[in-house]
C-alpha positions as CSV (number, residue, x, y, z in Angstrom):
1,M,-40.1,-11.8,-9.2
2,F,-38.3,-13.0,-6.2
3,F,-35.0,-11.0,-7.1
4,L,-36.7,-8.0,-7.6
5,I,-38.7,-8.0,-4.5
6,F,-35.5,-8.7,-2.5
7,T,-33.5,-6.1,-4.0
8,C,-36.1,-3.4,-3.9
9,L,-36.5,-3.9,-0.1
10,L,-32.8,-4.4,0.2
11,A,-32.5,-1.0,-1.4
12,F,-34.7,0.5,1.0
13,L,-33.1,-0.8,3.6
14,F,-29.9,0.6,2.5
15,T,-31.1,4.1,1.5
16,I,-32.7,4.4,5.1
17,T,-29.4,3.3,6.6
18,A,-27.1,5.1,4.2
19,A,-25.2,1.7,4.0
20,V,-23.8,1.9,0.7
21,G,-20.1,2.0,1.5
22,L,-19.0,4.0,-1.6
23,S,-20.1,7.1,-3.2
24,S,-22.8,6.6,-6.1
25,G,-22.9,8.0,-9.4
26,S,-19.4,7.3,-10.7
27,S,-19.0,5.2,-13.5
28,N,-16.3,2.9,-12.3
29,A,-16.4,1.8,-8.8
30,T,-13.6,2.4,-6.5
31,K,-11.4,-0.5,-5.1
32,D,-11.6,-1.1,-1.8
33,M,-8.6,-0.2,0.3
34,V,-6.5,-2.9,1.9
35,P,-6.1,-3.9,4.7
36,R,-9.6,-3.8,6.0
37,N,-10.5,-4.2,9.9
38,V,-13.9,-5.5,9.7
39,V,-16.3,-5.8,12.6
40,Y,-19.2,-8.4,12.0
41,V,-22.3,-7.6,14.5
42,A,-24.7,-10.3,14.6
43,D,-26.3,-10.0,18.1
44,I,-27.4,-6.4,18.5
45,W,-29.6,-6.8,21.6
46,H,-26.9,-7.2,24.0
47,P,-25.4,-4.1,25.6
48,E,-21.7,-4.4,26.6
49,P,-21.4,-6.6,29.9
50,N,-19.3,-5.1,32.7
51,T,-20.3,-1.3,31.7
52,T,-22.8,1.0,33.1
53,S,-24.5,1.1,29.8
54,N,-28.5,1.2,30.3
55,D,-29.1,0.7,26.8
56,S,-30.8,-2.3,25.6
57,H,-28.9,-2.9,22.3
58,I,-25.3,-3.1,21.5
59,G,-23.2,0.4,20.6
60,L,-21.3,0.9,17.6
61,L,-19.8,4.1,18.0
62,D,-17.1,3.1,20.5
63,P,-14.7,2.1,17.5
64,I,-14.5,5.6,15.7
65,E,-14.6,7.2,19.3
66,N,-11.3,5.7,19.9
67,P,-8.2,4.8,17.5
68,T,-9.3,1.5,16.1
69,N,-8.7,1.7,12.3
70,I,-12.1,0.2,11.8
71,T,-12.9,0.3,8.1
72,H,-16.3,-1.9,7.8
73,V,-19.2,-2.9,9.9
74,I,-21.3,-6.0,9.0
75,M,-24.8,-6.1,10.0
76,F,-26.4,-9.7,10.2
77,N,-29.0,-11.4,9.8
78,L,-30.7,-9.4,7.0
79,N,-33.6,-11.7,6.2
80,V,-36.8,-12.0,3.8
81,D,-40.0,-13.2,5.2
82,Y,-43.2,-13.9,3.2
83,T,-45.7,-14.5,5.8
84,P,-48.1,-12.6,6.4
85,D,-46.6,-10.4,4.0
86,I,-43.5,-9.7,2.4
87,N,-40.9,-8.2,4.7
88,T,-37.3,-7.7,5.4
89,T,-35.9,-7.9,8.7
90,L,-32.7,-7.6,10.6
91,A,-32.1,-9.7,13.4
92,S,-35.7,-10.7,13.5
93,V,-37.2,-7.2,13.5
94,G,-38.6,-5.1,10.7
95,V,-36.2,-2.7,9.0
96,H,-38.9,0.0,9.1
97,S,-39.6,-0.3,12.9
98,S,-39.0,2.3,15.3
99,N,-36.7,-0.1,17.2
100,Y,-34.2,0.8,14.9
101,N,-34.1,4.4,15.2
102,W,-31.1,4.2,17.3
103,L,-29.4,1.9,14.6
104,R,-30.1,4.5,11.8
105,S,-28.5,7.3,13.8
106,Q,-25.4,5.3,14.7
107,I,-25.1,4.2,11.1
108,K,-25.1,7.8,9.9
109,T,-22.3,8.5,12.3
110,L,-20.4,5.8,11.5
111,R,-20.5,6.5,7.4
112,A,-19.6,10.4,8.2
113,A,-16.3,8.9,10.0
114,G,-15.7,6.8,6.8
115,V,-16.4,3.5,7.8
116,K,-18.5,1.3,5.1
117,V,-21.6,-0.3,6.4
118,M,-22.9,-3.6,5.0
119,G,-25.6,-6.0,5.5
120,S,-25.5,-9.7,5.7
121,S,-27.7,-12.4,4.9
122,G,-27.8,-16.2,5.0
123,G,-25.4,-18.3,7.3
124,Y,-27.3,-19.5,10.2
125,G,-30.1,-17.2,9.3
126,N,-31.9,-20.3,8.0
127,G,-34.3,-20.2,5.1
128,V,-33.7,-16.9,2.9
129,F,-32.0,-18.2,0.2
130,N,-34.8,-21.0,-0.4
131,R,-37.5,-18.5,0.0
132,L,-35.6,-16.5,-2.6
133,N,-35.1,-19.1,-4.9
134,A,-38.7,-20.9,-4.0
135,N,-39.8,-21.5,-7.8
136,R,-36.4,-23.0,-8.7
137,R,-37.0,-22.3,-12.3
138,L,-33.9,-24.0,-13.2
139,S,-33.3,-27.3,-15.0
140,A,-34.5,-30.4,-13.2
141,A,-31.7,-32.4,-14.8
142,A,-29.1,-30.1,-13.3
143,G,-27.2,-31.2,-10.1
144,R,-27.6,-29.3,-6.9
145,S,-24.5,-27.5,-7.3
146,R,-25.3,-26.0,-10.5
147,R,-28.7,-25.2,-9.5
148,D,-27.3,-23.4,-6.5
149,Q,-24.6,-21.7,-8.7
150,A,-27.1,-20.1,-11.2
151,F,-29.3,-18.9,-8.6
152,V,-26.3,-17.3,-6.6
153,L,-25.0,-16.0,-10.0
154,K,-28.4,-14.4,-10.6
155,L,-28.7,-12.9,-7.2
156,L,-25.5,-11.3,-7.8
157,N,-26.4,-9.6,-11.1
158,S,-29.8,-8.6,-9.8
159,L,-27.8,-6.7,-6.7
160,Y,-25.6,-5.3,-9.1
161,N,-28.0,-4.0,-11.8
162,D,-30.3,-2.6,-8.9
163,M,-27.6,-1.1,-6.7
164,G,-25.3,-0.1,-9.2
165,A,-21.2,-0.7,-9.5
166,D,-20.3,1.1,-6.3
167,F,-22.4,-1.6,-4.0
168,I,-20.3,-3.7,-2.2
169,L,-20.9,-7.5,-2.8
170,T,-19.0,-10.0,-0.7
171,M,-19.6,-13.6,0.1
172,A,-18.4,-15.8,3.1
173,P,-17.2,-19.4,2.3
174,V,-15.4,-21.5,4.3
175,S,-11.5,-21.7,3.7
176,Y,-11.2,-25.0,2.1
177,A,-14.5,-24.2,-0.3
178,M,-11.8,-21.4,-2.1
179,G,-9.8,-24.4,-3.6
180,G,-12.8,-25.4,-6.0
181,N,-14.1,-27.9,-3.6
182,I,-17.8,-28.1,-3.7
183,E,-19.2,-28.7,-0.1
184,S,-22.5,-28.2,1.8
185,I,-21.4,-25.8,4.3
186,S,-20.8,-23.1,1.8
187,G,-23.7,-23.9,-0.3
188,D,-22.7,-26.7,-2.7
189,L,-21.0,-23.8,-4.8
190,N,-17.5,-24.2,-6.8
191,Y,-16.4,-20.5,-5.8
192,T,-13.5,-20.6,-8.4
193,Q,-16.3,-21.4,-11.3
194,L,-18.7,-18.8,-9.7
195,D,-16.3,-16.1,-9.6
196,S,-15.1,-16.5,-13.6
197,L,-18.7,-16.4,-14.3
198,A,-19.7,-13.3,-11.9
199,T,-18.2,-10.3,-13.8
200,A,-18.7,-6.8,-14.8
201,S,-16.4,-4.4,-16.5
202,N,-16.9,-1.2,-14.2
203,K,-16.3,-3.6,-11.1
204,P,-13.1,-3.6,-9.3
205,N,-10.7,-6.1,-10.9
206,G,-13.7,-6.9,-13.6
207,K,-15.5,-9.2,-10.7
208,L,-19.0,-8.7,-9.4
209,I,-17.9,-10.2,-5.8
210,D,-15.6,-7.4,-4.6
211,W,-14.1,-9.5,-2.1
212,F,-14.4,-12.7,0.4
213,N,-14.8,-12.9,4.1
214,V,-13.4,-16.3,4.3
215,Q,-14.0,-18.4,7.3
216,F,-10.7,-19.7,8.8
217,Y,-12.4,-20.4,11.9
218,G,-11.6,-23.5,13.7
219,G,-7.7,-23.3,12.7
220,G,-6.6,-24.1,16.3
221,T,-3.6,-22.5,16.4
222,Q,-1.9,-19.2,14.9
223,S,0.1,-21.4,12.5
224,N,-2.6,-23.4,11.2
225,Q,-4.6,-20.1,10.4
226,V,-1.4,-18.6,8.5
227,T,-1.1,-22.0,6.5
228,A,-4.5,-22.1,5.6
229,Y,-4.6,-18.6,4.2
230,E,-1.7,-19.1,2.3
231,Q,-3.1,-22.2,1.0
232,V,-6.3,-20.0,-0.3
233,I,-3.8,-17.6,-2.1
234,A,-1.9,-20.6,-3.8
235,Y,-5.2,-21.5,-5.5
236,G,-4.7,-18.4,-7.4
237,W,-7.0,-15.7,-5.4
238,D,-5.6,-12.3,-5.4
239,P,-4.8,-11.6,-1.5
240,S,-6.4,-8.3,-1.5
241,R,-9.8,-9.9,-2.2
242,I,-9.3,-12.5,0.8
243,A,-10.2,-11.1,4.3
244,L,-9.1,-13.6,7.1
245,G,-12.3,-14.2,9.0
246,M,-11.7,-15.1,12.6
247,T,-13.8,-15.7,15.5
248,A,-13.9,-13.0,18.3
249,D,-16.7,-14.4,20.3
250,N,-15.2,-16.2,23.4
251,T,-17.9,-18.6,23.2
252,D,-16.5,-20.4,20.2
253,S,-14.5,-23.4,20.3
254,S,-12.0,-21.8,17.9
255,W,-11.5,-18.6,19.9
256,Q,-8.0,-17.5,20.9
257,P,-6.5,-14.9,22.8
258,I,-6.1,-11.5,21.3
259,K,-2.2,-11.7,21.4
260,D,-2.5,-15.0,19.3
261,Y,-4.7,-13.3,16.7
262,Q,-2.3,-10.2,16.6
263,T,0.4,-12.7,15.8
264,T,-1.3,-14.1,13.0
265,V,-2.2,-10.9,11.7
266,S,1.2,-9.5,12.0
267,T,2.7,-12.7,10.2
268,L,0.5,-12.6,7.3
269,K,0.7,-8.9,6.9
270,S,4.6,-9.4,6.7
271,K,4.4,-12.3,4.3
272,V,1.5,-11.5,1.9
273,T,1.5,-8.2,-0.2
274,N,-1.9,-6.8,-0.3
275,F,-3.2,-8.9,2.4
276,G,-7.0,-8.4,2.5
277,G,-7.3,-7.8,6.2
278,V,-9.4,-9.3,8.9
279,V,-13.2,-9.8,9.7
280,G,-13.9,-10.1,13.6
281,Y,-17.1,-12.4,14.4
282,D,-18.9,-11.5,16.6
283,Y,-18.8,-8.2,17.9
284,W,-21.2,-8.4,20.8
285,N,-18.8,-10.8,22.9
286,A,-15.5,-9.7,21.8
287,G,-12.7,-8.9,24.2
288,L,-14.6,-10.4,27.1
289,N,-12.2,-13.3,27.9
290,D,-9.3,-11.2,27.3
291,K,-10.9,-8.7,30.0
292,I,-10.9,-6.0,27.5
293,R,-13.8,-3.7,25.9
294,R,-15.1,-4.7,22.4
295,W,-13.6,-1.6,20.9
296,Q,-10.0,-2.6,22.2
297,R,-10.0,-6.0,20.6
298,V,-10.8,-4.0,17.3
299,E,-7.8,-1.5,18.0
300,D,-5.6,-4.6,18.7
301,I,-6.2,-5.8,15.6
302,G,-6.0,-2.3,13.7
303,Q,-2.5,-2.1,15.5
304,A,-1.4,-5.4,14.0
305,L,-2.9,-4.5,10.4
306,F,-1.8,-0.8,10.3
307,G,1.2,-0.6,13.0
308,Q,-0.4,1.9,14.9
């Protein structure tokens, strides 16, 4: 029941915002082209600082009005609340709210420009998976990692069955979880085992999870991030399914100047065939310490990825 409620509400949100990234109706899903230049948007209620904007919210159209080579936008945090009524929210506001008229309009424009728009749930949006899995009707004898893995596998299959093969499914583990390590930050999951079980014949590579937005935060230096990415590939992962998640928010302790990030991306692009691309987290504060606009940071990453 929890899965059906969640996926039906999710389907309604994505229908309104037209966020299904690929065309519907095909019998086999189209594989995402690589590399990806992904913008992760968590704080949507802050207009860009040091500009003349009078908006009370973030603007998402600058990256398509300038030559950034943006490919995806991920909206965070999609959540499910059960009190007083079942309600799906984005950034704590109900998705049906007229407060999101501007967002629906901008997402429509993004999609018309060829950008895939996605929704993200979990992470520091505390509690959503516990609410979805509240009854935990799994074997009490199973360890936590087995229970969580069974739940995630069921959720992935529910989303796939409800939304179809063209619906992009991703996950965002920390980098060291990709080696089969089970640790709490990424939900006590064995991602190697989960990926072997999460399969569908008409999905790219036969996998329910299209690709991974892997958190390579906290690497400290450009060389550490390159080494960490190469280690994940050495575990046996297809590089086209591994996007390099890096912090774009200057308030994060692992933030680096854009030139350092460009070096990291250019190095990986030259060393790794079918490099999966970059995810910048979070857009709202991106570029501030580099004294550039948000969209200019996306452009700088795009230049490193595509050489334009």
